[in-house]
N, CA, C and O atoms as CSV, one atom per row, in Angstrom:
chain,resi,resn,atom,element,x,y,z
A,1,MET,N,N,-18.186,65.716,34.751
A,1,MET,CA,C,-17.898,64.403,34.217
A,1,MET,C,C,-16.658,63.836,34.918
A,1,MET,O,O,-15.664,64.538,35.104
A,2,ASN,N,N,-16.731,62.559,35.302
A,2,ASN,CA,C,-15.600,61.898,35.938
A,2,ASN,C,C,-14.508,61.607,34.920
A,2,ASN,O,O,-14.781,61.319,33.755
A,3,VAL,N,N,-13.252,61.690,35.389
A,3,VAL,CA,C,-12.102,61.402,34.548
A,3,VAL,C,C,-11.321,60.258,35.188
A,3,VAL,O,O,-11.104,60.238,36.400
A,4,CYS,N,N,-10.905,59.315,34.363
A,4,CYS,CA,C,-10.163,58.151,34.837
A,4,CYS,C,C,-8.799,58.582,35.365
A,4,CYS,O,O,-8.103,59.380,34.737
A,5,ASP,N,N,-8.424,58.043,36.529
A,5,ASP,CA,C,-7.105,58.332,37.097
A,5,ASP,C,C,-5.981,57.749,36.253
A,5,ASP,O,O,-4.873,58.284,36.241
A,6,GLU,N,N,-6.259,56.650,35.545
A,6,GLU,CA,C,-5.214,55.964,34.798
A,6,GLU,C,C,-4.992,56.544,33.407
A,6,GLU,O,O,-3.856,56.836,33.034
A,7,CYS,N,N,-6.063,56.715,32.637
A,7,CYS,CA,C,-5.878,57.141,31.245
A,7,CYS,C,C,-6.214,58.609,31.017
A,7,CYS,O,O,-5.990,59.135,29.927
A,8,LYS,N,N,-6.749,59.271,32.038
A,8,LYS,CA,C,-7.084,60.705,32.006
A,8,LYS,C,C,-8.175,61.050,30.992
A,8,LYS,O,O,-8.344,62.213,30.626
A,9,LYS,N,N,-8.911,60.036,30.542
A,9,LYS,CA,C,-10.028,60.259,29.620
A,9,LYS,C,C,-11.322,60.295,30.417
A,9,LYS,O,O,-11.385,59.773,31.530
A,10,PRO,N,N,-12.356,60.913,29.850
A,10,PRO,CA,C,-13.666,60.836,30.511
A,10,PRO,C,C,-14.066,59.372,30.676
A,10,PRO,O,O,-13.787,58.549,29.804
A,11,CYS,N,N,-14.707,59.052,31.771
A,11,CYS,CA,C,-15.021,57.657,32.078
A,11,CYS,C,C,-15.746,56.934,30.952
A,11,CYS,O,O,-15.532,55.737,30.756
A,12,ALA,N,N,-16.593,57.628,30.213
A,12,ALA,CA,C,-17.318,56.989,29.124
A,12,ALA,C,C,-16.370,56.493,28.035
A,12,ALA,O,O,-16.718,55.578,27.289
A,13,GLU,N,N,-15.179,57.082,27.932
A,13,GLU,CA,C,-14.204,56.696,26.908
A,13,GLU,C,C,-13.083,55.837,27.480
A,13,GLU,O,O,-12.246,55.335,26.729
A,14,CYS,N,N,-13.057,55.666,28.764
A,14,CYS,CA,C,-11.953,54.985,29.446
A,14,CYS,C,C,-11.980,53.490,29.177
A,14,CYS,O,O,-13.023,52.851,29.320
A,15,PRO,N,N,-10.827,52.920,28.782
A,15,PRO,CA,C,-10.794,51.473,28.576
A,15,PRO,C,C,-10.925,50.683,29.872
A,15,PRO,O,O,-11.302,49.511,29.841
A,16,VAL,N,N,-10.625,51.297,30.997
A,16,VAL,CA,C,-10.734,50.632,32.289
A,16,VAL,C,C,-12.194,50.549,32.716
A,16,VAL,O,O,-12.576,49.623,33.431
A,17,GLY,N,N,-12.996,51.486,32.295
A,17,GLY,CA,C,-14.407,51.482,32.640
A,17,GLY,C,C,-14.714,52.422,33.782
A,17,GLY,O,O,-13.892,53.255,34.163
A,18,LEU,N,N,-15.892,52.278,34.314
A,18,LEU,CA,C,-16.382,53.185,35.346
A,18,LEU,C,C,-16.001,52.753,36.758
A,18,LEU,O,O,-16.191,53.521,37.701
A,19,MET,N,N,-15.477,51.563,36.927
A,19,MET,CA,C,-15.184,51.054,38.264
A,19,MET,C,C,-13.753,51.338,38.683
A,19,MET,O,O,-12.832,51.329,37.866
A,20,SER,N,N,-13.592,51.585,39.947
A,20,SER,CA,C,-12.241,51.711,40.500
A,20,SER,C,C,-11.621,50.317,40.576
A,20,SER,O,O,-12.312,49.310,40.422
A,21,GLU,N,N,-10.318,50.272,40.815
A,21,GLU,CA,C,-9.633,48.973,40.918
A,21,GLU,C,C,-10.215,48.140,42.049
A,21,GLU,O,O,-10.423,46.937,41.890
A,22,ILE,N,N,-10.475,48.761,43.176
A,22,ILE,CA,C,-11.009,48.008,44.311
A,22,ILE,C,C,-12.401,47.464,43.987
A,22,ILE,O,O,-12.740,46.351,44.389
A,23,GLU,N,N,-13.206,48.238,43.265
A,23,GLU,CA,C,-14.527,47.757,42.861
A,23,GLU,C,C,-14.398,46.590,41.887
A,23,GLU,O,O,-15.163,45.627,41.956
A,24,GLN,N,N,-13.422,46.681,40.974
A,24,GLN,CA,C,-13.185,45.587,40.036
A,24,GLN,C,C,-12.803,44.317,40.788
A,24,GLN,O,O,-13.270,43.230,40.448
A,25,MET,N,N,-11.961,44.446,41.804
A,25,MET,CA,C,-11.532,43.281,42.579
A,25,MET,C,C,-12.685,42.704,43.382
A,25,MET,O,O,-12.764,41.491,43.576
A,26,ARG,N,N,-13.582,43.570,43.851
A,26,ARG,CA,C,-14.771,43.080,44.560
A,26,ARG,C,C,-15.658,42.268,43.625
A,26,ARG,O,O,-16.193,41.229,44.012
A,27,VAL,N,N,-15.810,42.742,42.404
A,27,VAL,CA,C,-16.606,41.993,41.422
A,27,VAL,C,C,-15.931,40.660,41.125
A,27,VAL,O,O,-16.582,39.616,41.135
A,28,LEU,N,N,-14.640,40.693,40.863
A,28,LEU,CA,C,-13.894,39.476,40.559
A,28,LEU,C,C,-13.938,38.498,41.733
A,28,LEU,O,O,-14.003,37.286,41.532
A,29,GLY,N,N,-13.903,39.025,42.955
A,29,GLY,CA,C,-13.906,38.192,44.159
A,29,GLY,C,C,-15.275,37.947,44.755
A,29,GLY,O,O,-15.381,37.543,45.913
A,30,ASN,N,N,-16.332,38.184,43.979
A,30,ASN,CA,C,-17.701,37.940,44.437
A,30,ASN,C,C,-18.006,38.671,45.752
A,30,ASN,O,O,-18.555,38.101,46.695
A,31,GLY,N,N,-17.628,39.951,45.774
A,31,GLY,CA,C,-17.907,40.790,46.938
A,31,GLY,C,C,-16.720,40.965,47.875
A,31,GLY,O,O,-16.786,41.759,48.814
A,32,HIS,N,N,-15.642,40.237,47.633
A,32,HIS,CA,C,-14.467,40.289,48.502
A,32,HIS,C,C,-13.248,40.690,47.673
A,32,HIS,O,O,-12.759,39.905,46.860
A,33,SER,N,N,-12.762,41.904,47.881
A,33,SER,CA,C,-11.639,42.388,47.072
A,33,SER,C,C,-10.399,41.524,47.269
A,33,SER,O,O,-9.643,41.317,46.320
A,34,GLY,N,N,-10.174,41.020,48.469
A,34,GLY,CA,C,-9.011,40.166,48.716
A,34,GLY,C,C,-9.049,38.910,47.859
A,34,GLY,O,O,-8.026,38.489,47.318
A,35,ALA,N,N,-10.222,38.318,47.737
A,35,ALA,CA,C,-10.372,37.124,46.898
A,35,ALA,C,C,-10.157,37.487,45.429
A,35,ALA,O,O,-9.601,36.699,44.665
A,36,GLY,N,N,-10.599,38.678,45.042
A,36,GLY,CA,C,-10.388,39.134,43.670
A,36,GLY,C,C,-8.917,39.305,43.351
A,36,GLY,O,O,-8.446,38.886,42.294
A,37,TYR,N,N,-8.187,39.931,44.281
A,37,TYR,CA,C,-6.745,40.100,44.086
A,37,TYR,C,C,-6.045,38.746,44.039
A,37,TYR,O,O,-5.151,38.539,43.218
A,38,GLU,N,N,-6.443,37.825,44.913
A,38,GLU,CA,C,-5.832,36.495,44.929
A,38,GLU,C,C,-6.069,35.769,43.609
A,38,GLU,O,O,-5.151,35.169,43.049
A,39,LEU,N,N,-7.303,35.827,43.115
A,39,LEU,CA,C,-7.615,35.176,41.846
A,39,LEU,C,C,-6.817,35.785,40.703
A,39,LEU,O,O,-6.247,35.061,39.887
A,40,LEU,N,N,-6.772,37.104,40.639
A,40,LEU,CA,C,-6.021,37.771,39.582
A,40,LEU,C,C,-4.539,37.401,39.660
A,40,LEU,O,O,-3.911,37.157,38.630
A,41,TYR,N,N,-3.979,37.358,40.859
A,41,TYR,CA,C,-2.578,36.974,41.039
A,41,TYR,C,C,-2.336,35.551,40.528
A,41,TYR,O,O,-1.355,35.297,39.828
A,42,LYS,N,N,-3.232,34.626,40.880
A,42,LYS,CA,C,-3.074,33.240,40.450
A,42,LYS,C,C,-3.160,33.125,38.926
A,42,LYS,O,O,-2.435,32.336,38.321
A,43,ILE,N,N,-4.039,33.904,38.311
A,43,ILE,CA,C,-4.145,33.895,36.850
A,43,ILE,C,C,-2.863,34.438,36.224
A,43,ILE,O,O,-2.336,33.851,35.279
A,44,ILE,N,N,-2.362,35.550,36.744
A,44,ILE,CA,C,-1.134,36.153,36.204
A,44,ILE,C,C,0.042,35.185,36.355
A,44,ILE,O,O,0.821,35.006,35.419
A,45,MET,N,N,0.170,34.571,37.515
A,45,MET,CA,C,1.258,33.618,37.717
A,45,MET,C,C,1.099,32.409,36.789
A,45,MET,O,O,2.083,31.886,36.266
A,46,GLY,N,N,-0.128,31.978,36.594
A,46,GLY,CA,C,-0.394,30.873,35.678
A,46,GLY,C,C,-0.030,31.217,34.246
A,46,GLY,O,O,0.516,30.387,33.521
A,47,LEU,N,N,-0.335,32.454,33.836
A,47,LEU,CA,C,0.037,32.900,32.491
A,47,LEU,C,C,1.552,32.934,32.328
A,47,LEU,O,O,2.079,32.499,31.305
A,48,GLN,N,N,2.248,33.447,33.331
A,48,GLN,CA,C,3.715,33.475,33.255
A,48,GLN,C,C,4.296,32.070,33.150
A,48,GLN,O,O,5.177,31.810,32.330
A,49,ARG,N,N,3.799,31.178,33.979
A,49,ARG,CA,C,4.287,29.803,33.975
A,49,ARG,C,C,3.994,29.125,32.634
A,49,ARG,O,O,4.865,28.465,32.067
A,50,ALA,N,N,2.782,29.287,32.134
A,50,ALA,CA,C,2.393,28.645,30.881
A,50,ALA,C,C,3.204,29.182,29.704
A,50,ALA,O,O,3.618,28.411,28.837
A,51,ARG,N,N,3.434,30.486,29.665
A,51,ARG,CA,C,4.197,31.067,28.555
A,51,ARG,C,C,5.661,30.643,28.607
A,51,ARG,O,O,6.320,30.542,27.572
A,52,LYS,N,N,6.164,30.396,29.808
A,52,LYS,CA,C,7.545,29.927,29.926
A,52,LYS,C,C,7.643,28.470,29.479
A,52,LYS,O,O,8.552,28.106,28.733
A,53,LEU,N,N,6.701,27.637,29.939
A,53,LEU,CA,C,6.713,26.221,29.583
A,53,LEU,C,C,6.305,25.964,28.137
A,53,LEU,O,O,6.841,25.074,27.477
A,54,HIS,N,N,5.351,26.753,27.657
A,54,HIS,CA,C,4.793,26.557,26.307
A,54,HIS,C,C,4.749,27.905,25.580
A,54,HIS,O,O,3.675,28.494,25.455
A,55,PRO,N,N,5.894,28.405,25.096
A,55,PRO,CA,C,5.907,29.712,24.428
A,55,PRO,C,C,4.961,29.766,23.221
A,55,PRO,O,O,4.349,30.798,22.946
A,56,VAL,N,N,4.854,28.649,22.515
A,56,VAL,CA,C,3.878,28.574,21.422
A,56,VAL,C,C,2.640,27.908,22.003
A,56,VAL,O,O,2.648,26.717,22.315
A,57,PHE,N,N,1.596,28.677,22.139
A,57,PHE,CA,C,0.360,28.178,22.748
A,57,PHE,C,C,-0.293,27.133,21.857
A,57,PHE,O,O,-0.601,26.029,22.305
A,58,ALA,N,N,-0.498,27.478,20.622
A,58,ALA,CA,C,-1.150,26.583,19.669
A,58,ALA,C,C,-0.914,27.131,18.273
A,58,ALA,O,O,-0.664,28.321,18.086
A,59,GLU,N,N,-0.996,26.251,17.314
A,59,GLU,CA,C,-0.856,26.660,15.913
A,59,GLU,C,C,-2.218,26.581,15.250
A,59,GLU,O,O,-2.574,25.579,14.631
A,60,GLY,N,N,-2.970,27.659,15.393
A,60,GLY,CA,C,-4.307,27.727,14.811
A,60,GLY,C,C,-5.399,27.539,15.848
A,60,GLY,O,O,-5.165,27.039,16.948
A,61,LYS,N,N,-6.595,27.955,15.466
A,61,LYS,CA,C,-7.707,27.942,16.416
A,61,LYS,C,C,-8.165,26.539,16.790
A,61,LYS,O,O,-8.658,26.333,17.899
A,62,TYR,N,N,-8.014,25.571,15.894
A,62,TYR,CA,C,-8.454,24.217,16.240
A,62,TYR,C,C,-7.516,23.573,17.252
A,62,TYR,O,O,-7.957,22.845,18.142
A,63,GLN,N,N,-6.243,23.837,17.117
A,63,GLN,CA,C,-5.303,23.336,18.116
A,63,GLN,C,C,-5.532,24.054,19.457
A,63,GLN,O,O,-5.398,23.449,20.520
A,64,ALA,N,N,-5.874,25.335,19.395
A,64,ALA,CA,C,-6.212,26.070,20.623
A,64,ALA,C,C,-7.427,25.440,21.302
A,64,ALA,O,O,-7.448,25.284,22.523
A,65,LEU,N,N,-8.429,25.082,20.518
A,65,LEU,CA,C,-9.598,24.406,21.091
A,65,LEU,C,C,-9.205,23.078,21.717
A,65,LEU,O,O,-9.754,22.689,22.748
A,66,GLY,N,N,-8.268,22.386,21.107
A,66,GLY,CA,C,-7.773,21.139,21.682
A,66,GLY,C,C,-7.098,21.369,23.019
A,66,GLY,O,O,-7.268,20.575,23.944
A,67,ARG,N,N,-6.328,22.454,23.133
A,67,ARG,CA,C,-5.670,22.790,24.403
A,67,ARG,C,C,-6.718,23.083,25.482
A,67,ARG,O,O,-6.597,22.641,26.624
A,68,ILE,N,N,-7.737,23.832,25.092
A,68,ILE,CA,C,-8.812,24.155,26.038
A,68,ILE,C,C,-9.507,22.874,26.484
A,68,ILE,O,O,-9.726,22.661,27.676
A,69,SER,N,N,-9.849,22.033,25.532
A,69,SER,CA,C,-10.529,20.774,25.835
A,69,SER,C,C,-9.692,19.901,26.763
A,69,SER,O,O,-10.226,19.286,27.686
A,70,ALA,N,N,-8.382,19.844,26.524
A,70,ALA,CA,C,-7.498,19.038,27.368
A,70,ALA,C,C,-7.495,19.546,28.804
A,70,ALA,O,O,-7.521,18.752,29.745
A,71,GLU,N,N,-7.464,20.865,28.975
A,71,GLU,CA,C,-7.471,21.419,30.338
A,71,GLU,C,C,-8.796,21.170,31.041
A,71,GLU,O,O,-8.823,20.866,32.234
A,72,VAL,N,N,-9.895,21.298,30.305
A,72,VAL,CA,C,-11.198,21.007,30.908
A,72,VAL,C,C,-11.259,19.528,31.289
A,72,VAL,O,O,-11.824,19.172,32.323
A,73,GLY,N,N,-10.680,18.675,30.456
A,73,GLY,CA,C,-10.625,17.252,30.770
A,73,GLY,C,C,-9.868,16.983,32.059
A,73,GLY,O,O,-10.272,16.131,32.850
A,74,GLU,N,N,-8.781,17.698,32.275
A,74,GLU,CA,C,-8.019,17.537,33.519
A,74,GLU,C,C,-8.835,17.987,34.723
A,74,GLU,O,O,-8.751,17.382,35.792
A,75,LEU,N,N,-9.623,19.046,34.557
A,75,LEU,CA,C,-10.497,19.504,35.641
A,75,LEU,C,C,-11.555,18.449,35.947
A,75,LEU,O,O,-11.807,18.138,37.111
A,76,VAL,N,N,-12.167,17.904,34.912
A,76,VAL,CA,C,-13.183,16.860,35.099
A,76,VAL,C,C,-12.577,15.671,35.831
A,76,VAL,O,O,-13.189,15.116,36.743
A,77,GLN,N,N,-11.385,15.288,35.431
A,77,GLN,CA,C,-10.709,14.159,36.067
A,77,GLN,C,C,-10.438,14.442,37.550
A,77,GLN,O,O,-10.631,13.567,38.394
A,78,ALA,N,N,-10.001,15.641,37.861
A,78,ALA,CA,C,-9.743,16.006,39.265
A,78,ALA,C,C,-11.010,15.922,40.095
A,78,ALA,O,O,-10.975,15.483,41.245
A,79,VAL,N,N,-12.130,16.342,39.520
A,79,VAL,CA,C,-13.410,16.293,40.243
A,79,VAL,C,C,-13.871,14.844,40.396
A,79,VAL,O,O,-14.260,14.419,41.483
A,80,GLU,N,N,-13.823,14.095,39.300
A,80,GLU,CA,C,-14.313,12.711,39.340
A,80,GLU,C,C,-13.491,11.833,40.273
A,80,GLU,O,O,-14.026,10.908,40.885
A,81,LYS,N,N,-12.199,12.112,40.386
A,81,LYS,CA,C,-11.334,11.300,41.251
A,81,LYS,C,C,-11.239,11.860,42.665
A,81,LYS,O,O,-10.435,11.394,43.472
A,82,ASN,N,N,-12.073,12.874,42.965
A,82,ASN,CA,C,-12.093,13.482,44.301
A,82,ASN,C,C,-10.698,13.867,44.774
A,82,ASN,O,O,-10.291,13.519,45.882
A,83,GLU,N,N,-9.973,14.585,43.930
A,83,GLU,CA,C,-8.597,14.966,44.256
A,83,GLU,C,C,-8.514,16.164,45.195
A,83,GLU,O,O,-7.418,16.579,45.572
A,84,GLY,N,N,-9.642,16.713,45.567
A,84,GLY,CA,C,-9.678,17.793,46.544
A,84,GLY,C,C,-9.847,19.172,45.923
A,84,GLY,O,O,-9.588,19.393,44.740
A,85,THR,N,N,-10.289,20.077,46.765
A,85,THR,CA,C,-10.581,21.441,46.334
A,85,THR,C,C,-9.343,22.155,45.796
A,85,THR,O,O,-9.427,22.856,44.788
A,86,ALA,N,N,-8.207,21.988,46.448
A,86,ALA,CA,C,-6.987,22.679,46.001
A,86,ALA,C,C,-6.621,22.257,44.584
A,86,ALA,O,O,-6.278,23.095,43.749
A,87,ARG,N,N,-6.694,20.959,44.317
A,87,ARG,CA,C,-6.372,20.455,42.973
A,87,ARG,C,C,-7.396,20.958,41.953
A,87,ARG,O,O,-7.029,21.357,40.848
A,88,GLU,N,N,-8.662,20.938,42.319
A,88,GLU,CA,C,-9.710,21.419,41.422
A,88,GLU,C,C,-9.504,22.900,41.095
A,88,GLU,O,O,-9.635,23.311,39.942
A,89,LYS,N,N,-9.181,23.699,42.121
A,89,LYS,CA,C,-8.959,25.129,41.887
A,89,LYS,C,C,-7.727,25.360,41.007
A,89,LYS,O,O,-7.721,26.267,40.175
A,90,ALA,N,N,-6.695,24.549,41.187
A,90,ALA,CA,C,-5.506,24.666,40.333
A,90,ALA,C,C,-5.876,24.364,38.884
A,90,ALA,O,O,-5.402,25.036,37.969
A,91,GLU,N,N,-6.710,23.368,38.677
A,91,GLU,CA,C,-7.139,23.034,37.312
A,91,GLU,C,C,-8.043,24.123,36.729
A,91,GLU,O,O,-8.011,24.383,35.526
A,92,ILE,N,N,-8.837,24.748,37.576
A,92,ILE,CA,C,-9.672,25.862,37.107
A,92,ILE,C,C,-8.783,27.005,36.627
A,92,ILE,O,O,-9.049,27.605,35.586
A,93,ILE,N,N,-7.730,27.306,37.380
A,93,ILE,CA,C,-6.784,28.353,36.948
A,93,ILE,C,C,-6.170,27.974,35.615
A,93,ILE,O,O,-6.058,28.818,34.725
A,94,ASP,N,N,-5.766,26.701,35.457
A,94,ASP,CA,C,-5.192,26.259,34.184
A,94,ASP,C,C,-6.194,26.438,33.038
A,94,ASP,O,O,-5.815,26.829,31.934
A,95,CYS,N,N,-7.462,26.154,33.303
A,95,CYS,CA,C,-8.501,26.371,32.280
A,95,CYS,C,C,-8.597,27.852,31.926
A,95,CYS,O,O,-8.657,28.211,30.750
A,96,LEU,N,N,-8.610,28.702,32.938
A,96,LEU,CA,C,-8.678,30.147,32.683
A,96,LEU,C,C,-7.480,30.617,31.866
A,96,LEU,O,O,-7.621,31.447,30.968
A,97,VAL,N,N,-6.306,30.086,32.180
A,97,VAL,CA,C,-5.089,30.481,31.472
A,97,VAL,C,C,-5.186,30.143,29.986
A,97,VAL,O,O,-4.871,30.982,29.142
A,98,VAL,N,N,-5.615,28.929,29.660
A,98,VAL,CA,C,-5.704,28.588,28.235
A,98,VAL,C,C,-6.814,29.379,27.550
A,98,VAL,O,O,-6.688,29.741,26.381
A,99,LEU,N,N,-7.881,29.643,28.261
A,99,LEU,CA,C,-8.951,30.465,27.682
A,99,LEU,C,C,-8.470,31.892,27.417
A,99,LEU,O,O,-8.783,32.475,26.379
A,100,ILE,N,N,-7.717,32.444,28.350
A,100,ILE,CA,C,-7.185,33.794,28.167
A,100,ILE,C,C,-6.210,33.820,26.996
A,100,ILE,O,O,-6.242,34.746,26.186
A,101,ARG,N,N,-5.357,32.829,26.898
A,101,ARG,CA,C,-4.404,32.787,25.782
A,101,ARG,C,C,-5.145,32.688,24.453
A,101,ARG,O,O,-4.730,33.297,23.467
A,102,ALA,N,N,-6.231,31.933,24.418
A,102,ALA,CA,C,-7.040,31.854,23.203
A,102,ALA,C,C,-7.716,33.195,22.931
A,102,ALA,O,O,-7.746,33.655,21.790
A,103,TRP,N,N,-8.259,33.826,23.977
A,103,TRP,CA,C,-8.932,35.114,23.823
A,103,TRP,C,C,-7.966,36.171,23.290
A,103,TRP,O,O,-8.350,37.052,22.522
A,104,LEU,N,N,-6.708,36.065,23.713
A,104,LEU,CA,C,-5.677,37.013,23.256
A,104,LEU,C,C,-5.109,36.644,21.880
A,104,LEU,O,O,-4.174,37.281,21.396
A,105,ASP,N,N,-5.676,35.625,21.267
A,105,ASP,CA,C,-5.245,35.174,19.939
A,105,ASP,C,C,-3.787,34.727,19.919
A,105,ASP,O,O,-3.105,34.908,18.911
A,106,GLU,N,N,-3.302,34.154,21.002
A,106,GLU,CA,C,-1.918,33.696,21.036
A,106,GLU,C,C,-1.703,32.518,20.072
A,106,GLU,O,O,-0.563,32.182,19.749
A,107,HIS,N,N,-2.780,31.903,19.623
A,107,HIS,CA,C,-2.656,30.826,18.644
A,107,HIS,C,C,-2.393,31.363,17.237
A,107,HIS,O,O,-2.103,30.595,16.320
A,108,GLU,N,N,-2.494,32.671,17.071
A,108,GLU,CA,C,-2.287,33.281,15.755
A,108,GLU,C,C,-1.007,34.099,15.675
A,108,GLU,O,O,-0.625,34.568,14.602
A,109,VAL,N,N,-0.346,34.267,16.821
A,109,VAL,CA,C,0.815,35.149,16.871
A,109,VAL,C,C,2.007,34.388,17.441
A,109,VAL,O,O,1.886,33.719,18.468
A,110,ALA,N,N,3.143,34.486,16.787
A,110,ALA,CA,C,4.352,33.873,17.331
A,110,ALA,C,C,4.851,34.719,18.488
A,110,ALA,O,O,4.735,35.944,18.460
A,111,PRO,N,N,5.418,34.061,19.526
A,111,PRO,CA,C,5.897,34.812,20.691
A,111,PRO,C,C,7.075,35.712,20.355
A,111,PRO,O,O,7.589,36.408,21.231
């Protein structure tokens, strides 16, 4: 039985799963580990920036949904106004950041 290098548990019990880090990055990067690492880095930097600017993400799940909706609206606006791929990708990262903060229940926990 394989044992995880990180948690030392059998892979079936490992919270990391059956994939190595490089395999995870390949999945995240659609076959390209470099793209996966870049995306993960941009998400992490976005989370740091957002938590610094907005330590309180939202007060309750409905306000969290409003934050998500606002970010998606900014993405739609960037696409409709042809603001370019770089701007669209930046807005996609912002959408991912608010979704991750909601997934982590940051709207229910004070920082």
